[in-house]
Structures are given as C-alpha cells and as structure tokens.
N, C-alpha and C positions, 0 to 999 in steps of 0.2 A: 504493500500500500504506500502511495506517495506520502512523504512527510508534509504535514500541514504547516507551511511556512508563512511568514508575513506577506511575501510576494504572491503566494497562491491565494491567500485571503483577498488581497487587493485585486487580483485578476478576476475574482468572482464578485467584485463590486460590493464587498461587505466591509463595514468599518470594524475597527478593533473592538469597539463597544458591542457591536452586533455579534462578533465572534465570541466575546465573553458571555453573552446571553445564550448562545448555542451551547457552550460548555455547561452553563447552569441548567439548561433544559435537559440535556442528555446525561449530565453527571459524568461525562467522559469526553475524550477527544472524538470528533466526528470522523467517519471514513470520508474518502474523497467523494463517494456517491452521496453521502449525507450532506456534505458541504455544498455540492451542486444543487441538491434539493432545496436547501435553505436559501441559496443564492437566487434561484428563480422565484421561489414563493415569497421571498422578502424583497424582490425587486420592486421598483416604483410601479412598473406596468401591472404586476399581479397583486400587490398588497395595498396600493393607494396610500402609502405610509405618510406622504406629505399632504395629501388632499382630503383624507377621510374626515378629519375634524371639521372641515369647512363644508363638505358635501351634506352634512346633517341639516344644513340650513334650508335645503330644498323642500318645497311642499310636495309630498308624494301620495297624498290621499285624495280621492275624488269619488263621486257617485258610481262611476263605472269601472274603477280600477280594481282588478282582481289580483294583480301581481305587480308590485313596484320594484325598486332596486333590490339587488341581492340574488336574483336568479339570472338565467341566461338572457332573458328578454322580458320586457314589460307586457302585461296582458290587460286589455281593456274591452269591456262589453260594448257591442254596437247594436244589440237588439236581435230578435228572432233567434235567440239561443246561439248567436255567433259572437265570436271574439276576434279582435285583431291583436297580433303579436308583433312587436317591432322593437328595434334597437339600432343604434349607430355605434360603429367602432372605427378606430384609426389604424392605418398601416403606413404611417408617415416615414419612419426611418427605413424600413425595408424597401420602400418605393424609391428612396434616394439611392440606396445601394444597388438595387436591381429593379428598375421601374416596372418591367413587364410582370415578373413573378411576384414582386412586392404588391402590386395592385391586384393581380389575379387572385392571390391567396387571401388578400383582404376581403374580396367578394366571397370567396369560399368560406372563410371563417364566419362572416356575419350570417350567411345562409344557414350554416350549421347551428348557430345560436337560435335561429327561428325554428327549424324543424326538430331540434332536440326538445322543444316544448310541445311537439305534437301538431304544429301548424304547417300547412303547405305554403312555402314562399310564393307570393304573387307579384311582388314589385321590388325593385332596387332603385336607389337614387345615390348619387355621389356628389360630394362637395370637394372640389379640387382647387389647390392653390399652387402656383408656380412663379418662378421669377419671370421677368418680362421676356416676351418672344418677338417683340418689335421695338424699334427705336422710339423712345418717348421721353418727355421731360419729367419722368416720375421722380418724386422726392424720396430720398433715402436718409432717414434721420440718423442712422448709425454710421454714416459715411462708408457704406458698402463700396468696395472697390469696383473696378470696371465690371459691367454686366456681361455675362457670358451667354449671349443669345443662343449660340449653338447648343450649349449644355442644356439650357432651359427647354429648347425645342425637342432635344433628344428625350429628356425626361417626360415631357408631355406626351410625345408619340408613344413611348413605352407604356406609360400609365394607362392611356386611353386604350391601347391595344390589349393590355392585360385585362382591363375591366370588360371590354367587348368579348374577348375570347372566353372568359370564364362564364359570364352571364349568358351569352348566346348559346354556348355549348350545353350549359346546364338546362337552359330553357326557361329563364325567368326574364321578364321585360325590364329593361332599364328605362324608367319613365321620366327622368328629369334629374335636376341637380343644379349645380353652379360651377363656374370656372372663373377664377380670379387671378390676376397677374400683378404682383408687387415685387419690388427689389428685395424685400426682407425674406421672401420665400425661395431665393435663388438656390441656396444650398440646403434648404429645409422645406421641400415640397410637402404639402399636406394632402393626404388621401383619406378622406373620411367617407365611409360607406354605410348607407342606411338600407335596411331590408324590412319588409313587412310581410306577414303571413296571415292566413285565416284558419280558424279551427272552430269546431263546435265547443260550446262552453264546458261540456262534461268530458271533453277529450284532451284536456291539458295535462302534460307530464312535467315532472320536476326532477332536478338533478340531486336526488337524495338516495343514499345507499341504506335503505331501510331493511330491517329484518335480519338479525344475525343468523348466519348459516346459509343465506341466499347466495347463489352463485354469481360471480362477476365475470362478464363476458367482454372480450375485446372483439370489435367488429370493424370491417372496412379494410382499408389498404394496409399493407405491411409497413413495418417501421424501418426507416433508413437513417442515415447520418445527416440528412439535410435538416437545417433549422435548429441545430443544437446551439443553445444560447442565442436564439433568433429573436423573435418579437419581444420576449420577456426581458432580455438585457440590451438589445439594440435600442429599445425605447426607454432605457433607464440611465442614459449617460449622454453627455454632449459628444458631437462629432469633432474630430480634428480634420485637417485638410486632406489626410490620406486615408481616412476611415473608409471611404467608398470602395477602395481596393482591398483593404485589410479585411473587411467584413462581408465581402461578396459571398463566400461559401455559406454564410449563416442564413441566407434567405431561403425560405421554404419553396418547394416546387409543387404546383397544384395540378390536379387532373380532374377537370370538370365532369368528364364522362363517368368517372368513378364516383364522384359526388352525387350525380343524378341517380345512379344505382343505389347508393347509400340512402338517399332520400326515400326512394320508393320502398326499399326494404324496411327502413325504420318506421315509416307510416303504416306499412302493412303489419309489422310485428306488434305495433302498439294496439292494433285492433284485436289481437288474440287474448288480451288480458293477462299475458304472462310477464309483462314488464312492470317492475316496481319503480325503477329510476333510470335516468339516462342523462349522459353528459357528453358533450363533444370534447375532443382533445385539441385544444387551441394552443394559446401561449402556455409554455411549460409542459405541454403534451400529457403524457401518461401521469406524470407527477401531479399536475394540477387537478386532473379529473378524478384521481383516486382520493386525494386528501380532501378536496372540496365536497365531494358527494358524501363522504363519511362525516365531515364536520357538520354539514347541514342536518344530518339525521341523528347526530350524537353517537355515531357508531365508528367502527374502524374497518380496516380492510387488510387482508393478507393476500399477496399476489406472488406468483412464481414466474420469473422472467424467462425461464426456458420455454414457457408455453406461448410467449408473445411472438406473433408472426413477424419474421425479420427478413428483409430483402438483401441484407449485406451480412457476410459471415464475420464471426469474431467480434460482435458488438459487445462492449462492456456494459455493466449495469448502469454506469453513469450515462453512457450514450443512449441506451434504450429508454431510460426514464426522462431524459431531458430533450430527446428528439422532438421536433415540432413537425414531423411528417404530416401531411394533410390527409383529409378524407378518412378520419378514424373517430370512432365513438366508443364509449364505455357504457355497458348496460348492466343493470342489476335485475336478474330474473327471479321468479318464484321458484323455490327449490322443487324439483320434480318436473318442471316444465321446460328445462333447458333444451330438450330436443326440438320442441316446437319452434323455439327461437332459431336454432341452428338450421332447421329445414327452410325457414323463410329466407335466411341469408344465402344459403346454398342455392336456392331457386334463382336468386339475383346474381349468382357467381361471386359471392363475397365471403371472406373469412369470417367465421364466428366461433371463437375459441374460448373455452372456459379457462381463465387464468388465475382464479382465486375465489375468495368468498368474503362476505361481510362478517365482521367479528363484533362481539359485544364490547370488547375493550377499545376505546376510541384512539387507536394507534394505527399508523400506516406501517405495516411490516412487509418488507420486500425480500424475497429469497432468490437465489440462483444456485443451481446445482445442489439444492437442498440446504444451503447455508444462508443465514441472514446477512444481507449486505446493507440493509438500512432498516432502522426501527426508530420512528419519531412520532410523538403524540400529534394528533391532528390539529388541535386548537392553536398551538404555537405557530403552525404553518399557515393558518388561515385567519380566523377572527382575532386571535391574540398576537398576530404579527406586530412588529414594532410600529408605533405611530409617533410621528414627529410634530410637535407644535413649534414649527420653525418661526423665526422672527420675520416680521415684515416691516417695511418702511416705504412711505411714499417717496418716489424719486423726484429729484429736481426736474422741472420741465425742460426738455431739450428742444422744444419748438416754441415760438412766440405765441402770445395770446392774440395780438393784433396782426393785421396783414403785413408781411415783410415786403410786399410789392403793392403799388397802387392798384386799387380795384378799377378796372377799365370802364370807361363810359363808351360802350360799343354802339355803333350804328347798326342798322338792320342787316346789311350785308355781312358785317363782321360777326353778328350773332348767328346768322345762317351758317357761316363757315365754321363757327365753333361747334354747332350741332353736327355738321357733317364730319368734323374731326372726331367728335365723341362717338358717333355711329361707326366710324372707321377704326376705332381703337379696339384691340382684342378684348378689353374689359367689358365693352358695351355691345360689340358686334354680335351677330348671330353665332351661336355655338354649333351650327349645323355640321361643320367638319367633324366635331366630336360626336354629336348625337346620332348622325347617320351611320356611324359604325356600330351602334347598339341596335339590337332588335327590341323595339319598344312595344310591339303588338303581339308577341307570342302569348298564347293562352287566351287571346281575344277578349281580355277584360278591360283594356285601356280605352278610356273615354277621352281624356285629355293627356297628351304625352309631352315630350320634351319641347321646350321653347315657351312654355306658359308660365304664369305666376306660380302655379302649383299643378301637380299631376292629379288625375282623377281616375279611379278604376271602379268598375261595377262589381258588386258582390252577387255572384250568380246565385240563383234560387231565391233571391230577394229583390226588392225594388231599390235597395240602398246602393250608395256609392261611398268610397273612401277617398278623401283628398289628403295629399301630403306635400309638404314643402320643406326645403332646407334653406337656411339663411344665416348669414353672419357677416360682419364687417370689421375686419381687423384694424382698419384705418381709424374708424370711430373709436374702437376700444383702446387704441394707442393714445388717442387724445384724452379720453376719459373712459376708463374701463366700465364704470357702473352705468353711465349713460349709454355707452355702446352696447352693453349687454341688454339693457331694457329695450333698446331699439331693435336688437336682433330677435327677441321674443315677439315684440309687437309686429315686426314685418313678416316673420314666418307665419304668425297667426293670421295676419291680414291677407297674405297670399292664399291661405286656405279659405278664408271668408269670401274672397272675391270669386271663388268658384261656386259659392252658395252653401258651403259646408260649415257645420258648427265645430270649432276646435274642441277636441276631447282631451288630449294629453300630449306630452312632449318627451323627447329624448334629447340628450345633448352630448356633443363631443367638445371637450375643452382643451385647446391646443396652446401650449405656453412654452417658455424657455425653461431655464434651470431654477427649480424651486428653492435651491439652497441660497439663492441671491434674494435678499430682502425685497428688492424692488419688484422682482418677478412674482414673489408670493403676495405682495400687496396688490398687484394687478389681478392675480387669481382670486384673492379674497373679494375684491371689489366687483369682479365679474359675477362671482357666485351670488353676492348680495343683489346685484342688478337683476340677474335672472330670477332670483327668488321673489323680489318685489313685483316684477312684471307678471310672473306666473300666478302669484297670489291675486293680483288685481284683475287678471283676465280669466281666473278660475281654470288654469291649465296645469294639472299636476305633472311632475317629472317622474317617469316610470323607470328610468335607468339611463345609462350612457357610458361614457368613457372619458378618462383623463389622459392626455398625452403631454408629458413634460419633456424637458431636455431637447426641445427643438431649437438647438443652438449649434453653430459651427464657428470654431475659433473665436468664441466669446460674443458672437453676434446673434441676437435672439430674433425670432419672428415677432410680429405684432401679436399681442394677446388676441387669440382668435377663437371665441366660442361659436360653435355651429349648432343651431337649434333645428331639430326636426319636429314639426308639429303635424299631428294627424287629426283629421276631422271627419265627421260623418254627415252624409247628405241623405235624407230620408227618401227622396225621389231623385234618383240619379239622372233622370231625363230633364229635370228642371235645374239646369246648371248654367253658368255663364263662362265665357272665355274673353280674352282681351281684345279680339279683333272686332272692328266695326263691321256690322252685318249688312247695313242698308244705308243708302243716301237719305237725305232729308230727315235726319234724326237730330234732336238737340243733344249736345254734349254738356253734361252736368258734372260739377265737382262736388262730391260729398266731403265735408270736412274742410278745414283751412288751417293756416298757421295759428297756433294758440299762444304765440309769444314764447320767448326763450329766456330762461334765467342764465345770466352770464356771471362769470367770476368777478371778484373785486378787481377793479382796474381796467376791465373791458368796457369800452365806451359804446360801441354800436352793435346791436344784436345781430343784424344781418351780416355785417363784416366779420364778426367773431365766429359765427357758425358756418359761414361760407367757406372758411378755410378747410373744413372737413369734406367738402364736396368733390365729386368727380371732376367738375369743371376746374377747381383750383389745382387739382393734381395734374390733369391731362392738358389743360390749356395754359395755365400759369406756371406749372412745374413747381408748386409750392404747397406747404402744409402748415396750418396754424390753427389756433383757436380751439373750439369745442365742437363736438357733434351736436345736432339739434336735441333739445329736451323733448320728451314725449309726455303728454298728459295722459296717463293710463286710463283714467275714467272716461275721458273723451274718446280715446282710442277704442275702448270697449263699446261705446255707443255707436261710433261710426261703423265698426264692423257689424254690429247687430243690425243696424239700419240697412246696410248693404245686403246682408243675408235675407232680410225680410223682403226687400225689393225684388231680389232674384226669385225667391220662393213664390212671390205673387205674380211673377211673369211681367213685371213692369219695366225692366231694363233688358236690353239686348246684349250688352257687353259690360264688363267691369274689369278695371286694371288699376293696380295701386301705383302711386307716384313714389318712386324711391330714388336710386342713384341716377343722376343726370337730370332730375327734376321733371317739370311738366313738359319741357321740350322733347326729351327722350321718350317719355311715356306716350305722348301724342304720336310721335313718329312710329313707335312700335305698334300702336293700335291701327294706324293707317296702313302700314306695311303688311301686318298680319291679315287684314281684310281686303287689301288692295283698293281701299276707298279713301279718298282725300278728306280734308277737314279744314274748316275755318275757325280760328281761335281769336277771341276778342279779349285782350289783356285788360284786367280791371284796373281802375285808378288806385293809387296808394303805394306804388312801389316802382322801382326801375325795371325796365325790361330784363336786365340781367338777373335780378332777384326773382321776378315772376316766372321766368322761363327755366332757370337752372338751380334755384334753391331746392334743398332736399328735406323740407319740413315734413314730418310724419303725419299720420292720421288723415291722409287724403286719397280719395279713390275717384277715378274718372269713369263715368257710366254714359252709355248712349240710350236715349229715351224716346220712344215714339210720341208724337204730338198728343195723342189721345190719353197718354199716361201722365202727362206733366202735373196735373192737379193732384193726383193721388200720390205721386212721388214727393211732391212738396208737403202734402199733409203728413205722410209717414215720417219724413225727415224732421218735421216739427215735433212729432210725437216723441222722437228720440233726442230732441233738443240738439240736432246736428245741422250745421250750416250746409245749405245746398242751393245751387243756382246754376243757371246756364252760363257756359263760357264759350259756346260756339255751336257749329252745326257740322254734320257729316256731308260728304259729297265732293265730286270733282276728282281730279287726278293730281292735286297738289296739297301741300300743307301750307296754309296762308295765315299769317299772324298780323292782326290789326292792333294798333295802339291809338286810342282816342279817335277812332273812325278812319285812320289812315293806314295803308298797308306798310307794315314795318319790314317784312320780308316774305318771300314765297319760294318754296322748294318743291320741285316735282317729285312724285313718288319714285320715278326711275333714278333721279339724282341721288336720293337718299338710299335707295335699295342697293346700289352698286357697292358703296363702301360697307354697308351693313352686312351684306351677304358674302363678301369676298375677303374682308380684312384678315380674319384669322387664317384662312387657307393660304393666302398670299404670304403672311408672316412665316408660316411653317414651311413653305417651299423655299424660302431664302436660305442661302448659305453665306455666312459672314466671310469677308475677305481675310 
C-alpha cells in the first residue's frame, strides 16, 4: 500500500485538517482507496462544503412540491395524477478540457438524474457561456489578456456538437436555452444542462438503499478508467494555464445509445415492483451511489469489487470505485426477486450483476478478492461531511458608478445603426446555427421550440402543457449580485408567463469563482439572498440544483452567474402565445413600465446609472458601469399574472418580454419572427436612446386585435398594471416615430441579414 504522505494528501485536494478528521473517523490511517473515497465525497462538487450553509436560505416548499432538494431531481405535481421531474447540472470544467465529451456527458448525467426517479425525459435545455467569437468592444473588468477567438470558436463547436450528439442519439428534444458571449468566460466556459421528465404520481422512485439483506445490483455499461477524478475534482479547484492538457484523460466518455437502452430497461424494471431504490453513478461513480443511497435510508452496504463488470483488466479498487464511466446505475432489489431484474436487463442487452447487499450497520464496506479494502461509516461521507463557514467581504468596486464615457445624443440614423449592430452581434443574433443541430421535435411533444422566450411541450393524455425557461445575466450580477439574481428569477418566470403558463417551481445552477476568496463568497451569498427574495415574492419554490465553484483560470474569475430554470404549467396547451406578430392591423401594447430605480449614494441620474449594465453600453460603447435595473417584485408578479390572464382569455395574439437590448431589440424580434413590420410611437418623457435601449424589467409587448382593446384595458386595470398602445403591426419595415415625426425606419430584410447570419459568419472565420 502506498504511504500516505503530505504530497499524496495534497494531490487529493484534502487539507491537513481534513486528513486529521479522517484519522479521527477511522481511528487509523486510511488505505489509498479510502483516501480516494474521502477525497471525492468531500470535494466541493459532491459535498457542497462551502455553499451548504447558504443554500438553506432557499424557499423549497410549495403546494405542488413532492420532492425538493436532497434527491436526484425535484418533483412537482401538475394535475391529472402527473408529475414533472426536473433539475439542472453543470459540466463546466470538463467542457473546457474536452468540449465534445464534456458537454455530451453533461447531457447524459442530467438525463440519468431524471429517469432514476422513474420519469421519462421529455425535454432538454442548455445554458451556455463562452468567450467572444467575434471582434467586439466588450468590456473586460479583470483586464483579461488578448481574446483568443479561435479557442472560443473551437470550444463552442465542440460543446454544441456534444450536446447535439448525445441528445439526438438518445432521442430527447433539445427545446431551447441560451448562449452568451463575454470575455470572462474565455477560459471558463459554462455548460449548464437542464432536463425535464414526466411520470405518474404513484410511480416515483428514490435513491434509498432500504431493507437490510436486499441485494445490490450494478446495471448498465462496464467500468473503465475514464473519468477517474473527473467531474468530482475537476470542478473543485481552479485551473492553471496548462490544466487543459494535464486533465484531458479525466473527462468521461459517453455512449448515448447505451443510455437509451438503460432508460428503457430501468423504466421497465420499475414496473415489476421488484425495485426498492435506484441511483445513477454520476460524479464519484460507484462510491457516491453506494454511500448516498445507504445514508438516505440509514443503512449500509457491502459490495464485492470482483463482481463489478470491468472493461479494462487489472483495475485496482481505487480505480473501480472512483471511475466516472457513464451509463451505469445502482439498484436495490427485493430479496428473492433478483432474477426478475436480471431478465429485464438481459432483454435490453445490458449487464445486471449482483455485487453486494444492504446491511443494517450504516457503513460502506468494500471487498476485493475476499479482503476488505475500504470500510467507512456512511454519514461522515455524506451528510456529516465537512462544512465551511468561510469569511466573506464585499469587494471594492472595480467599475465606476457613473458613465466613464459621455452618453451619446444619437440621431435617428445612428440609433438605427446601433440596432443593426446589436442584431448582428452573437449575443443578440439568432442562435439558429446552434439550435438547428439539435432535434427539437423528437417524440412530437414540442409546441414551442428553440428561439422563443420559453419552450412549451404538451403532456400527452392530457390537455396540459409545460413551459420552461433558462435565464441568467452574469453582467448584472457582477455589478450587483443581489439585484442581478432577483432579475434572473423575474425574467425566467416572465419568459414562462408570456407563453401563458403559470410558474410552478425552479431549479438553479450557481456558477462562481473560488469560494475561498472572501469577495467571491460575498457574491455567492448575495446571489442566494436575491434568488430567495424573488422566489418568495413570486411564490416559486426551489426544488434543487447545482453549485459550480472554482470557475477561475490563473486567478481570473467568471462573473457571478446564477442560471434559473423555471417550469410552469398551462392548463390548455392550445391556448398559448408566442413572440411573433401574427397579423397586420393589430395594436401593439406594452404591459408594465419602468417603476423607477433606486441608485446608490453618489449616483446622480437613474437612467445613466443603470444604462451602464445594458447590452447597448457593452456592445456599442464598449463600457460597463453603474447598476442593473431594480425590479419591483410585487409589480412584476402582477404584470405576469395580467399577461397570463390575457392569453388565457384569447385577447392577445402574441406576447414577448423586453429584456436585453430593450424595446428596440424586442420589437425587431417580434417583426422578424412573424415577418410582419410595425410602427412604434415613442412616448414623451425620455430620450430616444433611453426609450429604445433601456432594459427596465416588468415589461411585456403584446399584439391586440381592435375588438379586444377595451377588455385588455379593463383587465390591466384590475391588476393595477400600466398598459397602453405604443404602435401598430403591418408593412415590411420597423418604423419609429418621435413626436409625430419619423425618427428612423429599417426594412425587415435589412434587419434579418445580420440577425440570421452573424453567429454563423463568426464561427466560419479563422483568425490570422
């Protein structure tokens, strides 16, 4: 056995204090296998040791919530005895090391989280962030060195290909998401994958090893050496400049066709009644699945590694237990019914091998060749793992509160050119190059697919639909983490509401830098508070999620980037709205308006202060300053409720929220999606720059038939929501008037060309 040296402990990312605790728990020196087990289970990725004290702040209870945080995925009732099962996970670090397999196995992992609960996956979405892929005057607050466009393009191509490969081959539609480009993500791309499944309420399964004496079965793919110290430790430390090459062998390799067989076999065997508990082997592999299922049930487990199916000869206990080979599950069956389980998996051509049994003593005991190679109590590996109350401190602002450049007084043509430039930036442009690589229609449930505010799928056998949205804005959170987090919840919920669906619950993926730095932990704490405040105000419980720390390379952190996935239910899936204008001669109304912004001491002008967070400031002025807009959460709640009511009543033909790029970009998107022009009349009281490009929240653009105007006005008054006409649909241009005079006019074809070609053209370029 190798000697446990200080160097070996450090290589396992354990502190001296943590090692002393291991000695106390075991009452002896650990074996190398036991050291490996502690290292992965006490990693940041598996133990949440820096975030756990803060995550308790989230509201997790709600009328329909059947399962909140603590299981593989959240479970929420949607009616008619159906439940939806959903969660979001990150695969950030593996996707930098090996973009294709990193992203592909991220999809595979989140799908297993869904069907291990007994639900059939019916939709996937992804939230992606990369460094810039096109030349742009984007602000980099940390002084990031020269932008490597070719590297960023390579990572994007690999990630998108990996997501497409796994999802398409598995047979689940990728129905939407987001793609963001900022300098801070250049060496730390974010790949957050959301999956949703459906099940009957009485057919949910849990990852609990109940019943001492019950057999433990290993099912699925054979274990190899890929992924050892993969997701569990890659995501628990900062990168250095050469980590991408050093850690390449650690990334898992996925087989979506194997996972499809595993899905069908698992769902079939669940119907036999022979299954007591089930857990996927994700991060930390066999180690995590054995000790977590035992800990949840208050039991233990004894397994024999000689029985574990292996695809490589001579694997050590350390390698078998820490391998993160994909497409594997751990099952606990009822004693005496093992053969029923084996027969189902044999039918699907998969291994199903009894490797051990549940024990009454709450200990993980591992044998090889008849000898014990690891014996550790479950609780210290799971719920009683180290928890750190790390210090936090608000950092000194690195960007000014007031504009560092004069805000321009633009004439009409300059404002039009600014809109065209925004439409032609990868951040705003159509993501068709990405989404057309995904099968968004497989299983024929998709009602609204990629490119919309939110996706919408039908729940077959019912009249219902489920809407889902992913949203986050790291730039907002960098300027003010709490405000930015509140806005992320509000916008993701608003995106669901503009389809007509009632938000039910949310999951989140919290992407941050190194939590050992007080400034980073302060960001994290503020974001958690902001999410909690918004979720409480909007009655949206958090049912689970993921924390991804250490998104830093050579000391440069990403923006604090919470991504919120909100799921909503639509009782009549046929009565929904999309963003595209449907007909000419409709009035365009705006629901909601700017509610005023609270600015920090010393900030003089509200508009100037918050405009520094806008896409216009970043892409046109190449600057960043001030604060993100403040959101009045009670007003936000009423605006969303009003919009849902109007859609349910059939009073509006389209609905689209105003977010990044402001009213100008929102109107262009509505026109281009429906191929119908519009006329906009700017109201008095603000400059054209403010009225067109400010990003105030709680605003939704709807198109209204003339015979519905009075009823729309009445309902808006009922919710105490500002509502009024701002223009009309029709023609083949977007025309903007100010005080009765044409300010500017742009044809749909002029706007369409940059909007639809910008991303593809950027990815085709090769830097000199």
